[in-house]
LOVEX-486044 format. One line per 3 residues: number of its first residue (from 1); their letters; for each residue x, z, y of N, C-alpha, C. Coordinates in nm, 3 decimals, decimal comma, padded with zeros to 5 digits. Last residue first. Example, Ala and Ser with C-alpha at 12.3 -4.5 7.8 and 13.67 -1.06 7.14 Angstrom:
2 = sa = 01,285:00,708:-00,225:01,367:00,714:-00,106:01,290:00,787:00,003; 01,319:00,780:-00,569:01,230:00,780:-00,450:01,320:00,780:-00,330
***
This chain:
260 = qsd = 04,850:03,942:-01,416:04,807:04,015:-01,535:04,802:03,922:-01,657; 04,905:03,746:-01,236:05,017:03,828:-01,285:04,981:03,909:-01,407; 04,654:03,646:-01,182:04,749:03,561:-01,254:04,860:03,646:-01,312
257 = val = 04,538:03,855:-01,041:04,481:03,818:-01,169:04,580:03,737:-01,250; 04,698:03,852:-00,816:04,698:03,972:-00,900:04,641:03,940:-01,038; 04,633:03,609:-00,706:04,768:03,627:-00,757:04,774:03,748:-00,849
254 = ssn = 04,366:03,656:-00,634:04,392:03,553:-00,734:04,531:03,567:-00,794; 04,400:03,860:-00,440:04,327:03,887:-00,563:04,356:03,784:-00,671; 04,693:03,956:-00,285:04,600:03,846:-00,302:04,533:03,860:-00,437
251 = egn = 04,709:04,310:-00,215:04,760:04,188:-00,276:04,652:04,082:-00,280; 04,626:04,556:-00,137:04,675:04,467:-00,033:04,732:04,339:-00,087; 04,512:04,706:-00,329:04,656:04,728:-00,309:04,714:04,638:-00,202
248 = snl = 04,252:04,615:-00,341:04,274:04,747:-00,282:04,420:04,777:-00,257; 04,295:04,261:-00,259:04,242:04,372:-00,338:04,277:04,504:-00,272; 04,192:04,010:-00,023:04,292:04,101:-00,077:04,226:04,211:-00,157
245 = pep = 04,072:03,669:-00,044:04,051:03,811:-00,018:04,156:03,897:-00,087; 04,258:03,393:00,085:04,201:03,460:-00,031:04,181:03,608:00,002; 04,162:03,243:00,401:04,258:03,310:00,311:04,187:03,379:00,198
242 = esk = 04,000:02,926:00,442:03,994:03,072:00,454:04,095:03,135:00,359; 04,004:02,658:00,379:04,101:02,703:00,478:04,100:02,854:00,496; 03,800:02,623:00,205:03,934:02,603:00,153:04,039:02,656:00,250
239 = ryt = 03,585:02,659:00,371:03,606:02,752:00,261:03,750:02,745:00,212; 03,598:02,444:00,544:03,624:02,577:00,599:03,647:02,679:00,488; 03,517:02,233:00,383:03,657:02,242:00,423:03,691:02,381:00,471
236 = vdr = 03,277:02,158:00,285:03,323:02,294:00,252:03,470:02,311:00,288; 03,009:01,969:00,363:03,147:01,991:00,408:03,185:02,137:00,380; 02,820:01,819:00,117:02,832:01,936:00,204:02,980:01,959:00,236
233 = lta = 02,626:01,557:00,037:02,766:01,589:00,063:02,772:01,704:00,163; 02,411:01,449:-00,206:02,424:01,542:-00,094:02,569:01,579:-00,081; 02,270:01,147:-00,319:02,384:01,237:-00,314:02,378:01,322:-00,189
230 = iqc = 02,071:00,978:-00,542:02,072:01,043:-00,412:02,181:01,149:-00,417; 02,056:00,672:-00,704:02,125:00,800:-00,698:02,117:00,854:-00,556; 01,760:00,513:-00,840:01,883:00,517:-00,762:01,948:00,654:-00,776
227 = ttg = 01,536:00,298:-00,982:01,603:00,426:-01,001:01,739:00,422:-00,933; 01,287:00,130:-00,797:01,421:00,126:-00,854:01,479:00,267:-00,866; 01,046:00,125:-00,663:01,044:00,159:-00,804:01,180:00,160:-00,871
224 = dsd = 01,063:00,093:-00,395:01,036:-00,028:-00,472:01,037:-00,003:-00,623; 01,132:00,345:-00,302:00,996:00,298:-00,278:00,962:00,172:-00,355; 01,335:00,495:-00,569:01,312:00,440:-00,435:01,170:00,383:-00,424
221 = typ = 01,391:00,786:-00,733:01,317:00,660:-00,745:01,283:00,611:-00,605; 01,691:00,938:-00,826:01,592:00,922:-00,719:01,525:00,787:-00,737; 01,907:01,179:-00,986:01,828:01,054:-00,984:01,724:01,057:-00,873
218 = svl = 02,183:01,330:-00,801:02,070:01,337:-00,894:01,994:01,206:-00,888; 02,472:01,511:-00,697:02,402:01,384:-00,715:02,294:01,403:-00,820; 02,669:01,680:-00,469:02,561:01,699:-00,567:02,483:01,569:-00,576
215 = vey = 02,983:01,780:-00,364:02,895:01,665:-00,388:02,794:01,701:-00,498; 03,158:01,923:-00,109:03,088:01,955:-00,232:02,980:01,849:-00,252; 03,456:01,805:00,035:03,310:01,799:00,028:03,264:01,844:-00,110
212 = trg = 03,715:01,855:00,264:03,669:01,876:00,127:03,517:01,880:00,128; 03,976:01,710:00,459:03,834:01,743:00,443:03,800:01,757:00,294; 04,236:01,617:00,463:04,213:01,761:00,457:04,068:01,801:00,441
209 = dpy = 04,283:01,352:00,443:04,293:01,409:00,577:04,261:01,559:00,579; 04,230:01,283:00,177:04,369:01,301:00,219:04,384:01,365:00,357; 03,952:01,482:00,061:04,007:01,362:00,123:04,151:01,388:00,167
206 = aye = 03,829:01,617:-00,236:03,912:01,640:-00,118:03,969:01,508:-00,068; 03,529:01,708:-00,384:03,626:01,600:-00,361:03,697:01,626:-00,230; 03,358:01,870:-00,648:03,418:01,874:-00,516:03,520:01,763:-00,504
203 = wre = 03,036:01,822:-00,812:03,182:01,834:-00,810:03,229:01,845:-00,665; 02,761:01,771:-01,026:02,815:01,841:-00,909:02,968:01,847:-00,922; 02,474:01,587:-01,144:02,616:01,616:-01,145:02,657:01,687:-01,015
200 = iag = 02,222:01,521:-01,368:02,250:01,581:-01,237:02,394:01,630:-01,240; 02,097:01,229:-01,544:02,185:01,345:-01,530:02,191:01,393:-01,384; 01,954:00,995:-01,587:01,881:01,121:-01,570:01,966:01,243:-01,548
197 = klv = 02,081:00,760:-01,584:02,023:00,798:-01,713:01,953:00,933:-01,707; 02,186:00,755:-01,334:02,079:00,658:-01,363:02,011:00,687:-01,497; 02,390:00,939:-01,371:02,273:00,977:-01,291:02,157:00,883:-01,319
194 = nql = 02,576:00,791:-01,513:02,516:00,910:-01,575:02,388:00,949:-01,503; 02,640:00,597:-01,322:02,578:00,555:-01,448:02,514:00,673:-01,521; 02,755:00,758:-01,113:02,633:00,680:-01,094:02,564:00,645:-01,225
191 = kci = 02,978:00,909:-01,082:02,879:00,958:-01,177:02,751:00,874:-01,177; 03,321:00,858:-01,029:03,185:00,808:-01,009:03,092:00,855:-01,121; 03,584:00,926:-01,074:03,494:01,033:-01,027:03,348:00,987:-01,017
188 = eqc = 03,710:00,706:-01,186:03,759:00,839:-01,222:03,665:00,951:-01,176; 03,597:00,475:-01,077:03,565:00,510:-01,215:03,605:00,653:-01,249; 03,475:00,374:-00,811:03,569:00,483:-00,837:03,543:00,539:-00,977
185 = pad = 03,449:00,015:-00,795:03,392:00,149:-00,813:03,497:00,252:-00,853; 03,670:-00,161:-00,565:03,605:-00,146:-00,696:03,549:-00,005:-00,708; 03,790:-00,146:-00,322:03,720:-00,270:-00,356:03,644:-00,262:-00,487
182 = rsr = 03,769:00,138:-00,104:03,816:00,073:-00,226:03,731:-00,049:-00,255; 03,715:00,337:00,086:03,785:00,213:00,125:03,846:00,144:00,004; 03,556:00,550:00,025:03,698:00,560:-00,013:03,777:00,434:00,019
179 = lye = 03,297:00,508:00,126:03,349:00,644:00,117:03,500:00,650:00,093; 03,261:00,227:00,133:03,222:00,310:00,247:03,292:00,447:00,244; 03,342:00,135:-00,113:03,405:00,081:00,007:03,381:00,173:00,126
176 = hcy = 03,177:00,276:-00,278:03,321:00,296:-00,293:03,397:00,240:-00,173; 02,926:00,177:-00,195:02,960:00,317:-00,173:03,110:00,343:-00,182; 02,900:-00,124:-00,008:02,924:-00,058:-00,136:02,971:00,084:-00,110
173 = rgv = 02,647:-00,152:00,253:02,784:-00,159:00,201:02,792:-00,096:00,063; 02,389:-00,096:00,326:02,418:-00,231:00,279:02,558:-00,247:00,225; 02,479:00,140:00,566:02,369:00,082:00,488:02,400:-00,062:00,453
170 = geg = 02,672:00,261:00,727:02,712:00,211:00,596:02,602:00,149:00,514; 02,839:00,396:01,016:02,727:00,323:00,957:02,768:00,263:00,823; 03,046:00,694:00,962:03,003:00,572:01,030:02,883:00,507:00,960
167 = fhr = 03,117:00,941:00,861:03,174:00,823:00,797:03,138:00,692:00,868; 03,007:01,147:01,019:03,131:01,171:00,946:03,199:01,043:00,896; 02,777:01,042:01,137:02,874:01,113:01,221:03,008:01,128:01,150
164 = vms = 02,646:00,938:00,914:02,693:00,846:01,019:02,798:00,914:01,105; 02,580:01,172:00,781:02,676:01,079:00,720:02,731:00,982:00,823; 02,394:01,271:00,966:02,515:01,347:00,937:02,622:01,259:00,873
161 = lni = 02,187:01,087:00,956:02,271:01,094:01,075:02,400:01,171:01,052; 02,185:00,942:00,620:02,128:01,013:00,733:02,228:01,023:00,848; 02,148:00,628:00,455:02,233:00,740:00,493:02,167:00,810:00,611
158 = yri = 02,048:00,406:00,198:02,010:00,495:00,307:02,121:00,596:00,331; 02,163:00,233:00,020:02,029:00,202:00,069:01,989:00,289:00,188; 02,464:00,090:-00,075:02,401:00,202:-00,006:02,268:00,158:00,052
155 = ryd = 02,529:-00,041:-00,398:02,506:-00,062:-00,255:02,428:00,056:-00,196; 02,554:-00,021:-00,669:02,654:00,049:-00,588:02,636:00,025:-00,438; 02,338:-00,108:-00,805:02,441:-00,207:-00,779:02,552:-00,152:-00,691
152 = pgv = 02,158:00,099:-00,807:02,235:00,075:-00,930:02,343:-00,031:-00,914; 02,202:00,246:-00,474:02,131:00,172:-00,577:02,217:00,151:-00,700; 02,220:00,557:-00,315:02,296:00,443:-00,367:02,215:00,378:-00,478
149 = ili = 02,187:00,753:-00,036:02,113:00,696:-00,148:02,182:00,566:-00,188; 02,300:01,050:00,104:02,339:00,913:00,072:02,257:00,866:-00,048; 02,341:01,290:00,350:02,253:01,238:00,245:02,281:01,090:00,228
146 = gdq = 02,529:01,572:00,454:02,516:01,427:00,446:02,429:01,386:00,328; 02,379:01,858:00,609:02,450:01,795:00,497:02,430:01,644:00,502; 02,202:01,909:00,811:02,344:01,911:00,843:02,427:01,848:00,733
143 = mre = 01,898:01,724:00,868:01,985:01,804:00,782:02,130:01,796:00,826; 01,743:01,549:01,006:01,777:01,675:01,072:01,870:01,763:00,989; 01,699:01,338:00,833:01,779:01,312:00,953:01,822:01,441:01,022
140 = lig = 01,530:01,454:00,645:01,666:01,417:00,606:01,756:01,397:00,728; 01,294:01,480:00,797:01,360:01,599:00,742:01,505:01,569:00,709; 01,240:01,210:00,851:01,265:01,302:00,961:01,335:01,429:00,915
137 = qlr = 01,190:01,118:00,594:01,308:01,069:00,665:01,342:01,158:00,783; 00,950:01,251:00,544:01,068:01,282:00,463:01,196:01,237:00,534; 00,789:01,124:00,737:00,809:01,269:00,742:00,934:01,310:00,664
134 = die = 00,804:00,858:00,651:00,853:00,893:00,785:00,880:01,043:00,794; 00,680:00,889:00,402:00,819:00,842:00,409:00,879:00,878:00,544; 00,425:00,967:00,481:00,507:01,059:00,403:00,654:01,019:00,406
131 = ktl = 00,343:00,734:00,617:00,349:00,862:00,687:00,438:00,961:00,615; 00,348:00,549:00,408:00,436:00,531:00,524:00,453:00,660:00,602; 00,145:00,657:00,249:00,282:00,650:00,198:00,381:00,634:00,312
128 = lae = -00,075:00,621:00,418:-00,037:00,756:00,378:00,107:00,759:00,328; -00,078:00,342:00,432:-00,059:00,419:00,555:-00,015:00,561:00,523; -00,125:00,285:00,163:-00,001:00,238:00,226:00,028:00,316:00,354
125 = lss = -00,379:00,397:00,133:-00,266:00,451:00,056:-00,133:00,409:00,117; -00,523:00,231:00,309:-00,517:00,375:00,332:-00,400:00,439:00,258; -00,493:-00,015:00,184:-00,439:00,004:00,319:-00,425:00,151:00,352
122 = rre = -00,629:00,038:-00,053:-00,487:00,006:-00,058:-00,423:00,026:00,079; -00,887:00,078:00,050:-00,819:00,186:-00,022:-00,669:00,163:-00,028; -00,937:-00,174:00,157:-00,931:-00,058:00,247:-00,860:00,059:00,179
119 = ser = -00,936:-00,324:-00,079:-00,843:-00,355:00,028:-00,827:-00,238:00,124; -01,147:-00,209:-00,217:-01,013:-00,196:-00,272:-00,907:-00,226:-00,166; -01,356:-00,288:-00,046:-01,330:-00,146:-00,070:-01,189:-00,124:-00,124
116 = rtv = -01,344:-00,568:-00,063:-01,322:-00,502:00,066:-01,288:-00,354:00,047; -01,402:-00,599:-00,337:-01,276:-00,648:-00,282:-01,244:-00,580:-00,150; -01,660:-00,494:-00,347:-01,553:-00,428:-00,421:-01,416:-00,470:-00,367
113 = aal = -01,798:-00,681:-00,187:-01,795:-00,540:-00,150:-01,681:-00,466:-00,218; -01,758:-00,916:-00,334:-01,706:-00,908:-00,197:-01,696:-00,763:-00,152; -01,894:-00,846:-00,567:-01,750:-00,871:-00,573:-01,687:-00,864:-00,434
110 = ygl = -02,155:-00,833:-00,462:-02,092:-00,713:-00,517:-01,940:-00,729:-00,524; -02,196:-01,101:-00,396:-02,194:-01,000:-00,291:-02,128:-00,872:-00,337; -02,192:-01,208:-00,654:-02,089:-01,248:-00,558:-02,080:-01,149:-00,442
107 = aga = -02,421:-01,082:-00,758:-02,290:-01,056:-00,818:-02,177:-01,094:-00,724; -02,620:-01,195:-00,596:-02,594:-01,051:-00,590:-02,459:-01,014:-00,648; -02,602:-01,462:-00,684:-02,572:-01,429:-00,545:-02,542:-01,280:-00,528
104 = imt = -02,684:-01,429:-00,951:-02,549:-01,482:-00,921:-02,509:-01,446:-00,778; -02,944:-01,330:-00,916:-02,844:-01,249:-00,986:-02,703:-01,297:-00,955; -03,062:-01,546:-00,778:-03,057:-01,413:-00,717:-02,951:-01,326:-00,784
101 = fla = -03,045:-01,753:-00,966:-02,971:-01,763:-00,840:-02,956:-01,626:-00,776; -03,217:-01,649:-01,164:-03,075:-01,675:-01,193:-02,993:-01,683:-01,065; -03,461:-01,641:-01,023:-03,401:-01,518:-01,075:-03,253:-01,536:-01,104
98 = mrl = -03,508:-01,914:-00,968:-03,493:-01,819:-00,858:-03,421:-01,692:-00,904; -03,533:-02,007:-01,227:-03,423:-02,057:-01,145:-03,399:-01,964:-01,026; -03,764:-01,869:-01,307:-03,638:-01,850:-01,378:-03,520:-01,893:-01,293
95 = ipd = -03,952:-01,971:-01,125:-03,923:-01,828:-01,127:-03,788:-01,801:-01,194; -03,960:-02,251:-01,182:-03,915:-02,204:-01,051:-03,879:-02,056:-01,050; -03,979:-02,443:-01,406:-03,923:-02,309:-01,418:-03,876:-02,252:-01,284
92 = pfp = -03,967:-02,762:-01,231:-03,992:-02,679:-01,350:-03,919:-02,544:-01,343; -04,101:-02,803:-00,894:-03,998:-02,823:-00,995:-04,021:-02,727:-01,112; -04,258:-02,765:-00,678:-04,311:-02,857:-00,779:-04,215:-02,874:-00,897
89 = svf = -04,318:-02,464:-00,502:-04,221:-02,544:-00,577:-04,288:-02,633:-00,681; -04,532:-02,305:-00,401:-04,492:-02,430:-00,336:-04,412:-02,520:-00,429; -04,592:-02,062:-00,528:-04,701:-02,142:-00,474:-04,661:-02,281:-00,423
86 = lsr = -04,361:-01,939:-00,640:-04,493:-01,922:-00,701:-04,594:-02,028:-00,657; -04,145:-02,006:-00,478:-04,138:-02,033:-00,621:-04,276:-02,029:-00,687; -04,234:-01,917:-00,232:-04,212:-02,061:-00,250:-04,206:-02,097:-00,397
83 = plf = -04,248:-01,638:-00,277:-04,368:-01,717:-00,244:-04,350:-01,867:-00,266; -03,962:-01,572:-00,349:-04,074:-01,560:-00,442:-04,198:-01,643:-00,402; -03,765:-01,579:-00,155:-03,774:-01,689:-00,252:-03,908:-01,691:-00,325
80 = vga = -03,800:-01,339:-00,019:-03,820:-01,464:00,054:-03,839:-01,580:-00,044; -03,738:-01,158:-00,220:-03,871:-01,156:-00,162:-03,903:-01,281:-00,083; -03,470:-01,221:-00,251:-03,562:-01,250:-00,362:-03,707:-01,249:-00,313
77 = ali = -03,380:-01,120:-00,007:-03,371:-01,264:-00,034:-03,465:-01,304:-00,147; -03,420:-00,847:-00,052:-03,495:-00,915:00,055:-03,493:-01,066:00,034; -03,233:-00,810:-00,257:-03,376:-00,787:-00,283:-03,462:-00,856:-00,177
74 = tii = -02,999:-00,869:-00,115:-03,034:-00,950:-00,232:-03,183:-00,934:-00,265; -02,998:-00,668:00,077:-03,012:-00,807:00,121:-03,051:-00,896:00,004; -02,965:-00,441:-00,096:-03,081:-00,453:-00,006:-03,104:-00,599:00,034
71 = ita = -02,719:-00,494:-00,223:-02,842:-00,480:-00,303:-02,966:-00,501:-00,215; -02,548:-00,495:00,000:-02,561:-00,614:-00,085:-02,691:-00,609:-00,165; -02,569:-00,233:00,088:-02,620:-00,340:00,172:-02,639:-00,469:00,093
68 = kvg = -02,440:-00,108:-00,128:-02,581:-00,080:-00,099:-02,643:-00,189:-00,013; -02,173:-00,208:-00,111:-02,259:-00,241:-00,226:-02,406:-00,219:-00,194; -02,086:-00,300:00,234:-02,069:-00,240:00,104:-02,176:-00,277:00,002
65 = fvy = -02,062:-00,415:00,487:-02,135:-00,289:00,474:-02,126:-00,225:00,336; -01,893:-00,644:00,465:-01,891:-00,561:00,585:-01,950:-00,423:00,559; -01,929:-00,757:00,211:-01,794:-00,742:00,265:-01,790:-00,643:00,381
62 = gay = -02,208:-00,758:00,174:-02,120:-00,687:00,082:-01,984:-00,659:00,142; -02,293:-00,917:00,389:-02,340:-00,779:00,379:-02,248:-00,698:00,286; -02,170:-01,160:00,317:-02,133:-01,092:00,442:-02,173:-00,945:00,438
59 = iip = -02,309:-01,223:00,085:-02,165:-01,195:00,077:-02,118:-01,121:00,202; -02,566:-01,253:00,202:-02,543:-01,160:00,092:-02,396:-01,123:00,081; -02,544:-01,451:00,406:-02,576:-01,312:00,441:-02,550:-01,212:00,328
56 = alf = -02,445:-01,672:00,229:-02,375:-01,625:00,348:-02,415:-01,482:00,385; -02,629:-01,728:00,034:-02,501:-01,671:-00,007:-02,428:-01,611:00,112; -02,836:-01,858:00,149:-02,846:-01,712:00,144:-02,720:-01,648:00,087
53 = llr = -02,786:-02,127:00,113:-02,760:-02,069:00,244:-02,758:-01,916:00,239; -02,883:-02,184:-00,138:-02,739:-02,162:-00,123:-02,704:-02,101:00,012; -03,148:-02,253:-00,125:-03,116:-02,111:-00,146:-02,967:-02,083:-00,129
50 = hid = -03,144:-02,526:-00,108:-03,180:-02,450:00,011:-03,140:-02,303:-00,003; -03,083:-02,589:-00,372:-02,990:-02,626:-00,266:-03,018:-02,544:-00,140; -03,311:-02,503:-00,503:-03,184:-02,437:-00,533:-03,080:-02,466:-00,425
47 = hvg = -03,514:-02,674:-00,435:-03,505:-02,548:-00,363:-03,375:-02,472:-00,390; -03,470:-03,016:-00,383:-03,460:-02,906:-00,479:-03,435:-02,775:-00,404; -03,643:-03,122:-00,080:-03,564:-03,142:-00,201:-03,566:-03,019:-00,291
44 = yff = -03,755:-03,111:00,161:-03,849:-03,112:00,049:-03,777:-03,135:-00,084; -03,565:-03,135:00,352:-03,644:-03,012:00,353:-03,737:-03,001:00,232; -03,473:-03,396:00,316:-03,389:-03,283:00,272:-03,470:-03,154:00,262
41 = dwr = -03,647:-03,569:00,440:-03,656:-03,553:00,295:-03,578:-03,432:00,244; -03,799:-03,450:00,739:-03,684:-03,505:00,668:-03,696:-03,476:00,519; -03,983:-03,446:00,984:-04,018:-03,454:00,842:-03,904:-03,524:00,766
38 = lae = -03,962:-03,434:01,254:-03,873:-03,347:01,177:-03,903:-03,351:01,028; -04,157:-03,600:01,353:-04,017:-03,638:01,380:-03,919:-03,554:01,298; -04,393:-03,468:01,296:-04,355:-03,583:01,214:-04,209:-03,622:01,234
35 = wga = -04,510:-03,176:01,292:-04,395:-03,236:01,361:-04,340:-03,351:01,275; -04,724:-03,017:01,209:-04,742:-03,160:01,227:-04,630:-03,227:01,303; -04,713:-02,752:01,143:-04,719:-02,784:01,285:-04,741:-02,933:01,311
32 = fdv = -04,705:-02,770:00,862:-04,809:-02,690:00,926:-04,825:-02,727:01,073; -04,477:-02,926:00,819:-04,608:-02,975:00,775:-04,720:-02,900:00,848; -04,285:-02,751:00,926:-04,301:-02,885:00,984:-04,438:-02,942:00,946
29 = leg = -04,310:-02,536:00,753:-04,345:-02,518:00,894:-04,367:-02,652:00,964; -04,217:-02,651:00,517:-04,356:-02,606:00,524:-04,402:-02,587:00,669; -03,951:-02,696:00,595:-04,036:-02,807:00,554:-04,183:-02,771:00,562
26 = lyy = -03,856:-02,437:00,641:-03,871:-02,528:00,753:-03,961:-02,647:00,718; -03,799:-02,225:00,479:-03,939:-02,267:00,487:-03,962:-02,369:00,598; -03,524:-02,201:00,513:-03,576:-02,214:00,378:-03,721:-02,265:00,378
23 = fls = -03,494:-02,154:00,784:-03,454:-02,285:00,732:-03,513:-02,309:00,593; -03,582:-01,889:00,792:-03,653:-01,992:00,867:-03,620:-02,131:00,814; -03,387:-01,766:00,633:-03,528:-01,761:00,592:-03,608:-01,869:00,662
20 = cfg = -03,156:-01,814:00,785:-03,167:-01,869:00,649:-03,313:-01,872:00,601; -03,223:-01,670:01,018:-03,201:-01,814:01,025:-03,216:-01,878:00,887; -03,235:-01,407:00,914:-03,354:-01,470:00,973:-03,342:-01,621:00,980
17 = fll = -02,968:-01,370:00,838:-03,072:-01,368:00,736:-03,201:-01,434:00,788; -02,851:-01,384:01,092:-02,811:-01,479:00,988:-02,918:-01,486:00,879; -02,967:-01,164:01,223:-02,992:-01,301:01,273:-02,959:-01,405:01,167
14 = flf = -02,864:-00,956:01,060:-03,008:-00,971:01,078:-03,042:-01,114:01,124; -02,589:-00,991:01,096:-02,647:-01,006:00,963:-02,797:-01,029:00,972; -02,575:-00,933:01,370:-02,536:-01,066:01,323:-02,594:-01,091:01,184
11 = yfs = -02,652:-00,667:01,365:-02,737:-00,763:01,433:-02,703:-00,906:01,391; -02,432:-00,563:01,220:-02,568:-00,550:01,168:-02,661:-00,653:01,233; -02,217:-00,619:01,387:-02,221:-00,682:01,255:-02,361:-00,675:01,195
8 = ryn = -02,284:-00,453:01,595:-02,280:-00,598:01,618:-02,286:-00,672:01,485; -02,255:-00,202:01,479:-02,390:-00,248:01,517:-02,392:-00,398:01,543; -02,037:-00,068:01,387:-02,072:-00,192:01,319:-02,207:-00,249:01,364
5 = rgr = -02,012:00,170:01,520:-01,914:00,065:01,554:-01,949:-00,069:01,491; -02,358:00,265:01,578:-02,220:00,284:01,537:-02,135:00,164:01,573; -02,619:00,224:01,620:-02,542:00,267:01,735:-02,394:00,286:01,702
2 = lm = -02,716:00,151:01,377:-02,744:00,060:01,489:-02,661:00,097:01,610; -02,652:00,365:01,216:-02,578:00,240:01,198:-02,596:00,147:01,316
***
C-alpha cells in the first residue's frame, strides 16, 4: 500500500491522525512544557468537542481505503481517547462518553466506505453498459439490413447506416413521416401497438418506386427502460424481379398450379 497509487493518501491519513492526536493532548503538553502563552481555556474544555476532530481521519479512511481502514483508525482513535478518559478527564462518565463517540464515529466512517464502494460499483456498471452498447451499436452499423428503433410515441430513436443510405437521416422524426411521408400513423400496416404488447410481426411492403422490403418487428427495451419496437427491413426487391421457376414442361410453375 505504501508503494501503490494511494500512498499519498496513506501518508496524508497518517499526518491527519497525528495532528488530531497532538491537538487532543495539547493542553496536557502545554502544562508539561510550561508554555503559559498557550494556556487557552479551549484546550481544557469538554473532551467531546476535542474528539470531533477525529471524525476527519475516520471518515477519510473509510472513503479512501474502505471498511477495514475505518475499523483500524477507529480502534486507534479509541486508544488515543482512553488515557485521557481514565486519568485526565474531570467530567462525569468519561468512558461511556468516549465509547459512544467512538461507535458514532465508526458508523460514519463505515457509511463513507459503503457510499464510496457503491459509487465505484455503479461507475463500473455504467462503464460496462456503455461498452456493451457501443459493441452492439457497432454490430448494427455493419449490418446490411436496415435497423430502426421506434418509441411508443412513434418517434425514431435509432437507425443504422443501412437505413441512412436508403431513407436518409431520421432520428427524432416520426416513423410514418420518415418511411412513408405521412402526417399520421399508418394504421393499415402499423404493428407498433401489437409489438408494445409483446407481439412479433412480419410482413412485406412494396414502395411505389418498385422497392420491396421484408419487415420484421419485435419488442425492445431501450436503455431508459422504455418498451420500444425494433424493426429489421430487408430489401427483397431482387426476389420480386426474378422470373418464376419453370416446371418440367417448360411452363411457369405458379401458372401450372393455377390451371389445375
